[in-house]
Residue frames relative to the residue before (quaternion, step in Angstrom):
aa qw qx qy qz dx dy dz
M 1.0000 0.0000 0.0000 0.0000 0.00 0.00 0.00
S 0.4756 -0.6803 0.4820 0.2804 3.60 -0.96 0.82
E 0.6307 -0.5493 0.3853 0.3898 3.51 -1.27 0.31
K 0.6209 0.5555 -0.3266 0.4464 3.54 1.25 -0.42
A 0.5936 0.5703 -0.3883 0.4144 3.61 1.07 -0.37
P 0.5114 -0.6605 0.4499 0.3158 3.58 -0.91 0.85
M 0.4542 -0.6479 0.5405 0.2859 3.54 -1.15 0.71
H 0.0284 0.8100 -0.5837 0.0490 3.54 -0.95 0.83
E 0.1633 -0.7789 0.6043 0.0380 3.52 -0.92 1.04
P 0.2393 -0.7990 0.5284 0.1587 3.61 -0.13 1.21
V 0.4680 -0.6962 0.4838 0.2495 3.56 -1.13 0.69
L 0.8698 0.1022 -0.0809 0.4759 3.56 -1.25 0.68
T 0.1444 0.8437 -0.5046 0.1124 3.55 1.13 0.76
E 0.6617 0.5171 -0.3351 0.4272 3.65 0.76 -0.91
E 0.6641 0.5055 -0.2996 0.4622 3.55 0.97 -0.85
V 0.6309 0.5285 -0.3303 0.4621 3.63 1.05 -0.75
V 0.6516 0.5081 -0.3029 0.4749 3.51 0.97 -0.91
R 0.6388 0.5378 -0.3352 0.4363 3.60 0.90 -0.86
F 0.7094 0.4656 -0.2524 0.4650 3.62 0.93 -0.83
L 0.8334 0.3232 -0.1010 0.4369 3.53 0.86 -1.00
C 0.5657 0.6580 -0.4001 0.2948 3.61 1.05 -0.55
E 0.7237 0.3751 -0.2476 0.5237 3.64 1.17 -0.41
A 0.0551 0.8464 -0.5239 0.0781 3.54 0.89 0.92
P 0.5527 -0.6615 0.3891 0.3249 3.65 -0.79 0.93
T 0.7787 0.3320 -0.1934 0.4960 3.59 0.96 -0.77
G 0.5078 -0.6552 0.4237 0.3652 3.58 1.20 -0.31
A 0.6831 0.4341 -0.2754 0.5188 3.53 1.34 -0.04
I 0.0832 -0.7956 0.5997 -0.0209 3.53 -0.87 1.11
V 0.2262 -0.7350 0.6191 0.1594 3.56 -1.11 0.75
D 0.1350 -0.7218 0.6741 0.0794 3.52 -0.86 1.06
G 0.2386 -0.8513 0.4581 0.0925 3.53 0.01 1.39
T 0.7410 0.1681 -0.1392 0.6350 3.56 1.31 -0.28
V 0.1198 -0.8796 0.4578 0.0490 3.52 0.62 1.22
G 0.1744 -0.8354 0.5027 0.1380 3.54 1.24 -0.59
L 0.7931 -0.2560 0.2105 0.5110 3.56 -0.75 -1.03
G 0.6313 -0.6110 0.3084 0.3647 3.59 1.27 0.36
G 0.3930 0.7620 -0.4624 0.2261 3.63 1.17 0.08
H 0.6921 0.4500 -0.2934 0.4822 3.60 0.85 -0.90
S 0.6422 0.5334 -0.3268 0.4430 3.57 0.96 -0.86
A 0.6359 0.5321 -0.3240 0.4555 3.58 0.95 -0.82
A 0.6701 0.5012 -0.3004 0.4579 3.57 0.93 -0.92
L 0.6544 0.5001 -0.3126 0.4732 3.62 1.02 -0.82
L 0.6625 0.5107 -0.3110 0.4511 3.60 0.89 -0.85
E 0.6616 0.4945 -0.3058 0.4736 3.56 1.07 -0.79
A 0.6570 0.5357 -0.3062 0.4331 3.60 1.06 -0.76
N 0.8055 0.1168 -0.0206 0.5806 3.57 1.03 -0.76
P 0.2998 -0.8079 0.4805 0.1630 3.62 -0.29 1.18
N 0.6439 0.5240 -0.3109 0.4628 3.52 1.33 -0.21
L 0.5200 0.6575 -0.3947 0.3761 3.61 1.30 -0.09
R 0.1272 -0.7319 0.6598 0.1128 3.48 -1.29 0.58
I 0.2244 -0.7841 0.5706 0.0961 3.58 -1.04 0.77
V 0.1164 -0.7004 0.6983 0.0909 3.50 -1.20 0.80
G 0.1046 -0.8245 0.5561 0.0016 3.56 -0.37 1.29
I 0.0826 -0.7970 0.5983 0.0059 3.58 -0.68 1.14
D 0.1901 0.7653 -0.6084 0.0896 3.55 -1.07 0.71
R 0.4088 -0.7259 0.4989 0.2389 3.58 -1.03 0.77
D 0.6374 0.5164 -0.3306 0.4667 3.54 1.26 -0.12
Q 0.3420 -0.7742 0.4921 0.2035 3.61 -0.32 1.22
E 0.6296 0.5309 -0.3612 0.4374 3.61 0.99 -0.68
A 0.6453 0.4962 -0.3448 0.4676 3.63 0.97 -0.73
L 0.6411 0.5387 -0.3444 0.4244 3.63 0.98 -0.74
V 0.6056 0.5425 -0.3644 0.4539 3.58 1.10 -0.60
V 0.6741 0.4776 -0.3015 0.4760 3.60 0.96 -0.78
A 0.6352 0.5347 -0.3169 0.4584 3.55 1.06 -0.86
A 0.6352 0.5264 -0.3329 0.4568 3.60 1.00 -0.79
E 0.6445 0.5006 -0.3204 0.4810 3.58 0.97 -0.76
R 0.6909 0.4987 -0.2864 0.4380 3.58 0.84 -0.99
L 0.7595 0.3748 -0.1800 0.5003 3.61 1.03 -0.85
H 0.3540 0.7776 -0.4725 0.2162 3.59 1.26 -0.01
A 0.6514 0.5620 -0.3227 0.3946 3.60 0.95 -0.83
F 0.6512 0.5275 -0.3037 0.4533 3.58 1.23 -0.49
G 0.3662 -0.8008 0.4299 0.1994 3.57 1.32 0.13
E 0.8512 -0.1447 0.1238 0.4891 3.53 -1.01 -0.96
R 0.5017 0.6390 -0.4413 0.3811 3.62 1.18 0.10
V 0.7072 0.4018 -0.2166 0.5399 3.57 1.34 -0.25
R 0.0207 0.7545 -0.6559 -0.0059 3.57 -1.02 0.82
L 0.1464 -0.8052 0.5735 0.0379 3.60 -0.54 1.20
V 0.0987 -0.7950 0.5980 -0.0231 3.55 -0.99 1.03
H 0.2908 -0.7297 0.5887 0.1909 3.55 -1.00 0.88
G 0.4499 0.6609 -0.4828 0.3573 3.57 -0.54 1.17
D 0.5669 -0.5828 0.4758 0.3356 3.53 -1.42 -0.15
F 0.4936 -0.6771 0.4501 0.3088 3.57 -0.92 0.80
R 0.5193 0.6052 -0.4413 0.4115 3.61 1.22 -0.19
D 0.7059 0.4289 -0.2542 0.5030 3.57 1.18 -0.46
I 0.1900 0.8320 -0.5072 0.1205 3.59 1.15 0.54
N 0.5954 0.5610 -0.3735 0.4375 3.64 1.03 -0.63
W 0.6802 0.4903 -0.3015 0.4538 3.58 0.87 -0.93
H 0.6531 0.5229 -0.3004 0.4581 3.58 0.99 -0.92
L 0.7091 0.4480 -0.2873 0.4626 3.60 0.80 -0.90
D 0.5949 0.5626 -0.3529 0.4528 3.59 1.14 -0.61
R 0.6487 0.5216 -0.2999 0.4661 3.53 1.04 -0.84
I 0.6855 0.4665 -0.2684 0.4904 3.56 1.00 -0.80
G 0.4562 -0.6968 0.4441 0.3304 3.56 1.11 -0.59
L 0.4939 0.6291 -0.4400 0.4084 3.57 1.22 0.56
A 0.3120 -0.7672 0.5316 0.1775 3.57 -0.54 1.15
C 0.7995 -0.0357 0.0750 0.5949 3.56 0.99 -0.87
V 0.2336 -0.7602 0.5960 0.1113 3.52 -1.31 0.40
G 0.5174 -0.6673 0.4484 0.2932 3.56 -1.24 0.45
G 0.8167 0.0083 0.0030 0.5770 3.57 1.15 -0.25
V 0.1088 -0.7656 0.6306 0.0659 3.52 -1.28 0.56
L 0.1240 -0.7752 0.6161 0.0648 3.54 -1.04 0.88
L 0.0281 -0.7737 0.6327 0.0146 3.54 -0.93 0.90
D 0.0532 -0.7607 0.6466 -0.0176 3.59 -0.56 1.24
V 0.0780 -0.8705 0.4859 -0.0004 3.52 0.25 1.36
G 0.5952 0.5416 -0.4360 0.4030 3.52 -1.28 0.51
V 0.6785 -0.4843 0.3755 0.4050 3.50 -1.40 -0.17
S 0.4073 -0.7107 0.5177 0.2468 3.58 -1.09 0.67
S 0.6562 -0.4987 0.3918 0.4088 3.57 -1.32 0.37
M 0.6547 0.5347 -0.3240 0.4248 3.57 0.89 -0.80
Q 0.6393 0.5238 -0.3076 0.4716 3.51 1.09 -0.84
L 0.6696 0.5079 -0.2833 0.4621 3.57 0.97 -0.86
D 0.7262 0.4787 -0.2462 0.4276 3.52 0.96 -0.88
R 0.6833 0.4524 -0.3029 0.4865 3.60 1.14 -0.39
A 0.4537 -0.7356 0.4530 0.2188 3.49 -0.56 1.33
E 0.6668 0.5471 -0.3085 0.4012 3.58 1.02 -0.79
R 0.6086 0.5566 -0.3490 0.4450 3.57 1.34 -0.27
G 0.3831 -0.7874 0.4299 0.2198 3.61 1.23 -0.31
F 0.4531 0.7031 -0.4548 0.3059 3.64 1.15 0.31
S 0.7689 0.4044 -0.1865 0.4588 3.59 1.00 -0.72
F 0.4135 -0.6936 0.5376 0.2428 3.54 -1.04 0.85
R 0.6053 0.5895 -0.3417 0.4115 3.58 1.25 -0.32
T 0.7498 0.3367 -0.1972 0.5343 3.60 1.21 -0.39
H 0.4084 -0.7010 0.5233 0.2609 3.63 -1.10 0.57
G 0.3355 0.7347 -0.5427 0.2303 3.54 -0.79 1.01
P 0.6999 -0.4226 0.3241 0.4759 3.62 -1.22 -0.07
L 0.4311 -0.6922 0.5175 0.2593 3.55 -1.06 0.78
D 0.0755 0.8327 -0.5325 0.1319 3.54 0.34 1.38
M 0.0484 0.8612 -0.5048 -0.0329 3.57 0.42 -1.34
R 0.4982 0.6442 -0.4550 0.3602 3.65 1.10 0.08
M 0.3711 -0.6943 0.5657 0.2455 3.59 -0.89 0.85
N 0.7407 0.2429 -0.1625 0.6049 3.60 1.09 -0.64
R 0.1933 -0.8381 0.4998 0.1022 3.60 -0.07 1.24
T 0.5588 0.6038 -0.3987 0.4051 3.63 1.25 0.12
R 0.8144 0.1621 -0.0771 0.5519 3.59 1.18 -0.21
G 0.7458 0.4384 -0.2920 0.4078 3.56 -1.31 0.32
A 0.5675 -0.5926 0.4540 0.3474 3.53 -1.33 0.31
T 0.4684 -0.6404 0.5251 0.3079 3.54 -1.18 0.60
A 0.6837 -0.4575 0.3725 0.4295 3.54 -1.34 0.10
S 0.6298 0.5452 -0.3232 0.4492 3.53 1.07 -0.78
E 0.6817 0.4766 -0.2784 0.4802 3.52 0.95 -0.94
W 0.6400 0.5218 -0.3405 0.4497 3.58 0.99 -0.68
L 0.6288 0.5250 -0.3148 0.4795 3.62 1.05 -0.81
Q 0.6649 0.5168 -0.3053 0.4446 3.59 1.04 -0.77
S 0.7602 0.4086 -0.2104 0.4592 3.55 1.02 -0.76
A 0.6361 0.5460 -0.3340 0.4310 3.62 1.06 -0.63
D 0.4301 -0.6776 0.5151 0.3010 3.61 -1.07 0.65
E 0.7234 -0.4796 0.2961 0.3987 3.50 -1.30 0.44
A 0.6555 0.5242 -0.3065 0.4490 3.58 0.96 -0.89
E 0.6567 0.4980 -0.3169 0.4695 3.57 1.01 -0.78
I 0.6320 0.5202 -0.3405 0.4626 3.56 0.97 -0.73
A 0.6517 0.5088 -0.3186 0.4636 3.57 0.91 -0.86
Q 0.6575 0.5140 -0.3129 0.4535 3.61 0.96 -0.83
V 0.6466 0.5072 -0.3140 0.4756 3.60 1.00 -0.78
L 0.6611 0.4953 -0.3182 0.4651 3.59 0.91 -0.84
R 0.6717 0.5130 -0.2827 0.4536 3.56 1.01 -0.81
E 0.7489 0.4160 -0.2178 0.4676 3.57 0.84 -1.04
Y 0.7825 0.3591 -0.1780 0.4764 3.57 0.84 -0.97
G 0.7475 0.3546 -0.2057 0.5227 3.52 1.18 -0.57
E 0.2523 -0.7855 0.5037 0.2562 3.54 1.29 -0.37
E 0.2425 0.8085 -0.4696 0.2590 3.44 1.15 1.03
R 0.3634 -0.7607 0.4986 0.2016 3.60 -0.55 1.21
Y 0.7417 0.3577 -0.2306 0.5184 3.65 1.06 -0.47
A 0.1523 0.8515 -0.4926 0.0952 3.55 1.15 0.66
R 0.6701 0.5013 -0.3097 0.4515 3.60 0.91 -0.88
R 0.6543 0.5187 -0.3157 0.4507 3.59 0.94 -0.83
I 0.6684 0.4833 -0.2972 0.4809 3.56 0.95 -0.91
A 0.6607 0.5140 -0.3204 0.4434 3.59 0.90 -0.84
R 0.6266 0.5372 -0.3197 0.4655 3.52 1.06 -0.77
A 0.6612 0.5000 -0.2927 0.4766 3.56 0.98 -0.94
I 0.6362 0.5100 -0.3438 0.4657 3.62 0.97 -0.75
A 0.6542 0.5249 -0.3228 0.4386 3.60 0.89 -0.91
R 0.6706 0.4972 -0.2917 0.4669 3.56 0.96 -0.86
A 0.6676 0.5037 -0.3073 0.4541 3.60 0.95 -0.85
R 0.6940 0.4868 -0.2971 0.4395 3.59 0.85 -0.80
D 0.5344 0.6070 -0.3975 0.4335 3.57 1.27 -0.28
T 0.6717 0.4733 -0.2703 0.5017 3.52 1.20 -0.61
S 0.7553 -0.2116 0.1669 0.5974 3.58 0.90 -0.95
P 0.6124 -0.5804 0.3854 0.3735 3.58 -1.12 0.62
I 0.3810 -0.6970 0.5496 0.2585 3.59 -1.06 0.67
E 0.0326 -0.8747 0.4785 -0.0698 3.48 -0.04 1.42
T 0.7765 0.3015 -0.1843 0.5217 3.60 1.13 -0.31
T 0.6256 -0.5305 0.4152 0.3934 3.56 -1.24 0.41
E 0.6433 0.5415 -0.3228 0.4345 3.56 0.96 -0.84
A 0.6403 0.5272 -0.3211 0.4572 3.59 1.01 -0.78
L 0.6737 0.4808 -0.3037 0.4720 3.58 0.95 -0.87
V 0.6262 0.5313 -0.3597 0.4430 3.60 0.96 -0.74
R 0.6359 0.5306 -0.3248 0.4567 3.63 0.97 -0.85
I 0.6650 0.5030 -0.3177 0.4515 3.56 0.91 -0.87
V 0.6567 0.4925 -0.3209 0.4724 3.64 0.92 -0.85
H 0.6712 0.5193 -0.3169 0.4235 3.58 0.81 -0.95
R 0.6782 0.4779 -0.2842 0.4804 3.58 1.06 -0.75
A 0.6707 0.5340 -0.3038 0.4157 3.58 1.11 -0.58
V 0.7195 0.4406 -0.2546 0.4726 3.60 1.05 -0.70
P 0.5839 -0.5954 0.4172 0.3611 3.55 -1.19 0.49
G 0.6656 -0.5420 0.3427 0.3818 3.56 -1.21 0.57
S 0.6073 0.5869 -0.3505 0.4049 3.58 1.11 -0.65
Y 0.5704 0.6216 -0.3673 0.3917 3.54 1.21 -0.52
F 0.6288 0.5664 -0.3211 0.4251 3.58 1.16 -0.59
A 0.5816 0.5925 -0.3613 0.4245 3.59 1.31 -0.21
Q 0.5149 0.6617 -0.3997 0.3706 3.59 1.30 -0.20
R 0.6340 -0.5375 0.3929 0.3934 3.55 -1.26 0.32
I 0.7544 0.3511 -0.1967 0.5187 3.61 1.02 -0.68
D 0.5774 -0.5716 0.4436 0.3782 3.59 -1.19 0.41
P 0.5830 -0.6184 0.3941 0.3498 3.62 -0.95 0.76
A 0.6672 0.5040 -0.3138 0.4498 3.61 1.13 -0.48
T 0.4271 0.7452 -0.4460 0.2518 3.61 1.23 -0.28
R 0.7314 0.4437 -0.2551 0.4506 3.56 0.66 -1.12
T 0.6032 0.5488 -0.3528 0.4587 3.61 1.06 -0.69
F 0.6773 0.4844 -0.2953 0.4685 3.59 0.83 -0.89
Q 0.6238 0.5381 -0.3306 0.4605 3.58 1.02 -0.80
A 0.6864 0.5011 -0.2891 0.4406 3.55 0.83 -1.04
L 0.6706 0.5037 -0.3008 0.4541 3.55 0.94 -0.86
R 0.6237 0.5307 -0.3279 0.4711 3.57 1.03 -0.79
I 0.6622 0.5107 -0.3086 0.4533 3.59 0.91 -0.83
V 0.7145 0.4371 -0.2806 0.4687 3.60 0.83 -0.87
V 0.6230 0.5518 -0.3441 0.4346 3.60 0.99 -0.74
N 0.7760 0.3285 -0.1576 0.5149 3.58 1.01 -0.88
D 0.3421 -0.7535 0.4869 0.2797 3.63 1.33 0.06
E 0.0876 0.8678 -0.4858 0.0567 3.55 0.96 0.87
L 0.6852 0.4662 -0.3021 0.4710 3.57 0.91 -0.79
G 0.6208 0.5256 -0.3386 0.4730 3.59 1.07 -0.60
A 0.6455 0.5154 -0.3016 0.4760 3.52 1.05 -0.83
L 0.6493 0.5037 -0.3211 0.4707 3.61 0.98 -0.85
R 0.6370 0.5385 -0.3368 0.4367 3.59 0.88 -0.93
E 0.7150 0.4385 -0.2541 0.4816 3.57 0.78 -1.02
G 0.6541 0.5555 -0.3000 0.4165 3.54 1.00 -0.90
L 0.6251 0.5457 -0.3296 0.4503 3.57 1.03 -0.83
A 0.6798 0.4936 -0.2815 0.4638 3.54 0.84 -1.01
A 0.6908 0.4847 -0.2799 0.4577 3.56 0.87 -0.97
A 0.6655 0.4951 -0.3142 0.4617 3.61 0.94 -0.84
F 0.6720 0.4916 -0.3255 0.4481 3.61 0.85 -0.80
A 0.6451 0.5372 -0.3150 0.4427 3.57 1.07 -0.70
R 0.7147 0.4447 -0.2785 0.4624 3.57 1.14 -0.49
L 0.4844 0.6574 -0.4349 0.3795 3.59 1.30 0.09
V 0.4142 -0.6354 0.5786 0.2999 3.52 -1.22 0.57
I 0.6419 -0.4648 0.4074 0.4539 3.56 -1.29 0.21
G 0.7747 0.2770 -0.2391 0.5157 3.55 -0.74 1.05
G 0.5035 0.6499 -0.4064 0.3987 3.56 1.31 -0.11
V 0.2763 -0.7792 0.5491 0.1222 3.57 -1.12 0.70
L 0.2067 -0.7378 0.6352 0.0977 3.51 -1.17 0.87
C 0.0623 -0.7870 0.6138 0.0002 3.58 -0.76 1.10
V 0.0339 -0.7971 0.6029 -0.0085 3.58 -0.92 0.92
I 0.1251 -0.7554 0.6413 0.0500 3.55 -0.91 1.02
S 0.0245 -0.7997 0.5993 -0.0271 3.54 -0.70 1.13
F 0.3311 -0.7752 0.5195 0.1398 3.53 -1.25 0.52
H 0.7972 0.1322 -0.1644 0.5656 3.66 1.09 0.14
S 0.7287 -0.5241 0.2501 0.3630 3.50 -1.22 0.62
L 0.6042 0.5699 -0.3661 0.4197 3.60 1.06 -0.63
E 0.6586 0.4820 -0.2979 0.4952 3.59 1.01 -0.88
D 0.6833 0.5123 -0.3066 0.4203 3.57 0.78 -1.03
R 0.6570 0.5030 -0.3317 0.4532 3.57 0.95 -0.78
M 0.6357 0.5198 -0.3388 0.4593 3.59 1.03 -0.71
V 0.6516 0.5047 -0.3142 0.4711 3.60 0.95 -0.80
K 0.6408 0.5322 -0.3169 0.4535 3.57 0.94 -0.93
A 0.6916 0.4821 -0.2783 0.4603 3.57 0.87 -0.95
F 0.6274 0.5360 -0.3346 0.4551 3.58 1.05 -0.74
F 0.6767 0.4843 -0.2914 0.4719 3.59 0.89 -0.91
R 0.6402 0.5323 -0.3266 0.4473 3.57 0.95 -0.84
E 0.6561 0.5160 -0.3150 0.4518 3.54 0.95 -0.91
R 0.6810 0.4863 -0.2937 0.4620 3.58 0.96 -0.88
A 0.7146 0.4583 -0.2537 0.4636 3.57 1.11 -0.66
A 0.5358 0.6482 -0.3917 0.3732 3.58 1.32 -0.20
A 0.4063 -0.7014 0.5388 0.2293 3.53 -1.19 0.65
C 0.7937 0.0982 -0.0382 0.5991 3.56 1.26 -0.43
V 0.0872 -0.7982 0.5945 0.0429 3.55 -0.99 0.86
C 0.2843 0.7681 -0.5161 0.2506 3.55 1.14 0.61
P 0.5753 -0.5879 0.4261 0.3766 3.58 -1.13 0.55
P 0.5896 -0.5812 0.4133 0.3792 3.64 -1.02 0.67
G 0.7512 0.4166 -0.3015 0.4138 3.57 -1.11 0.68
L 0.5266 0.5950 -0.4438 0.4144 3.63 1.18 -0.18
P 0.5269 -0.6640 0.4285 0.3127 3.57 -1.00 0.84
E 0.8004 0.0236 0.0042 0.5990 3.59 1.16 -0.61
C 0.6034 -0.5800 0.4112 0.3612 3.56 -1.21 0.49
V 0.0422 -0.8054 0.5912 -0.0022 3.57 -0.89 0.96
C 0.5392 0.6685 -0.3893 0.3329 3.58 1.27 0.01
D 0.2596 -0.8015 0.4966 0.2088 3.58 1.29 -0.44
K 0.2715 0.7836 -0.5054 0.2384 3.55 1.16 0.72
K 0.2362 -0.7520 0.5977 0.1466 3.56 -1.08 0.82
V 0.5011 -0.5966 0.5243 0.3436 3.57 -1.23 0.53
E 0.1754 -0.8221 0.5397 0.0459 3.52 -0.57 1.21
A 0.8296 0.1746 -0.0491 0.5281 3.56 1.05 -0.63
E 0.2631 -0.7102 0.6230 0.1955 3.53 -1.30 0.40
I 0.3272 -0.7481 0.5422 0.1981 3.58 -0.60 1.08
L 0.2544 -0.7988 0.5342 0.1088 3.58 -0.68 1.11
T 0.7447 0.3073 -0.1952 0.5593 3.59 1.21 -0.27
K 0.2780 -0.7824 0.5265 0.1825 3.59 -0.15 1.22
R 0.7423 0.0922 -0.0726 0.6598 3.57 1.18 -0.63
P 0.5933 -0.5832 0.4006 0.3840 3.59 -1.12 0.51
I 0.4118 -0.6820 0.5485 0.2539 3.54 -1.06 0.75
V 0.1067 -0.7884 0.6055 0.0208 3.57 -0.86 1.02
A 0.6415 -0.5528 0.3951 0.3560 3.51 -1.35 0.42
T 0.4459 -0.6553 0.5353 0.2918 3.56 -1.17 0.55
P 0.6662 -0.4880 0.3516 0.4410 3.63 -1.16 0.34
K 0.6348 0.5262 -0.3357 0.4555 3.59 1.02 -0.70
D 0.6334 0.5179 -0.3332 0.4685 3.61 1.03 -0.72
V 0.6572 0.5160 -0.3026 0.4586 3.55 0.98 -0.88
E 0.6260 0.5318 -0.3372 0.4600 3.57 1.03 -0.81
R 0.6936 0.4602 -0.2745 0.4814 3.58 1.00 -0.82
N 0.8002 0.0634 0.0015 0.5963 3.58 1.06 -0.75
P 0.2985 -0.7974 0.4903 0.1862 3.66 -0.02 1.18
R 0.5679 0.6074 -0.3847 0.4008 3.63 1.12 -0.63
A 0.6157 0.5870 -0.3460 0.3957 3.58 1.10 -0.65
R 0.4494 0.7263 -0.4375 0.2813 3.64 1.22 -0.40
S 0.7917 0.3010 -0.1558 0.5082 3.62 0.83 -0.87
A 0.4728 0.7074 -0.4302 0.3017 3.64 1.18 0.00
K 0.0336 -0.7752 0.6308 -0.0049 3.56 -1.07 0.85
L 0.1690 -0.7929 0.5830 0.0545 3.54 -0.80 1.08
R 0.0239 -0.7586 0.6511 -0.0084 3.55 -0.95 0.98
A 0.0353 -0.8006 0.5982 0.0022 3.58 -1.04 0.70
A 0.0137 -0.7759 0.6306 -0.0090 3.53 -1.24 0.67
R 0.2935 -0.7541 0.5690 0.1465 3.55 -1.22 0.74
R 0.4272 -0.6888 0.5272 0.2553 3.55 -0.90 0.92
V 0.1279 -0.8286 0.5427 0.0501 3.58 -0.80 0.97
V 0.7719 0.1478 -0.1527 0.5991 3.64 1.24 -0.13
């Protein structure tokens, strides 16, 4: 890797390798390849593995291509969304794969680059798009959404207790001029919340930025569709690994795995099972795997990471 390429420490790498390096077919989809850290570890662990790396961030793919260049034809990188994994694999000609990794959420590179607009700690345009070739920016979304919708997004996606107050402040501010920078949004949030809010461990703008990022990129919709599509492309014995970074994602992954592992999904109260449901998956992580203190010291982003894995059995 060149000196210009960003340094990147992927989270829970040893655990990912343990679950995926012995893929039944030798083909793995890294659905959020990012800067290539997990893919590099998998390729080094098993010389027979091939990786299809998908990411909607073109800038990340440039770095991943450089990092994974030495692995040659064992790597195929694709610009796109993992929710469209069926379309991507059909184009490549892969009917099924032995494993899929989804490391969902925002990457370190996106957070660190002010021009991407993901972080309240840096001053830049309020963009937040993971794929900068399409879709509305966070600034444009705030300009077009009504106050009630903004409050709902802050409450549901950011779990923000002062969602109404912040939404009201945003609506008033945009009547004067569009909210075009991260700095402008931070000022609005800080002025909207009570002084006691600043005594918390996190910045008062944290949840607002998280909620906007999720809605701008339709992250939960992508995860919902991506889980189903990824599981469907696994061979029998194939493994799906998902690393999430906040409770909304983790709950969705947990529910998906439980449904696939259930023998019956009939409504409670029926005298006997009528759904004819088959057990489709074996859950490999009874509880989510989290980073050790040493991992967090090396990579602070790992603090909130949770890894769940399941194996397809039918």
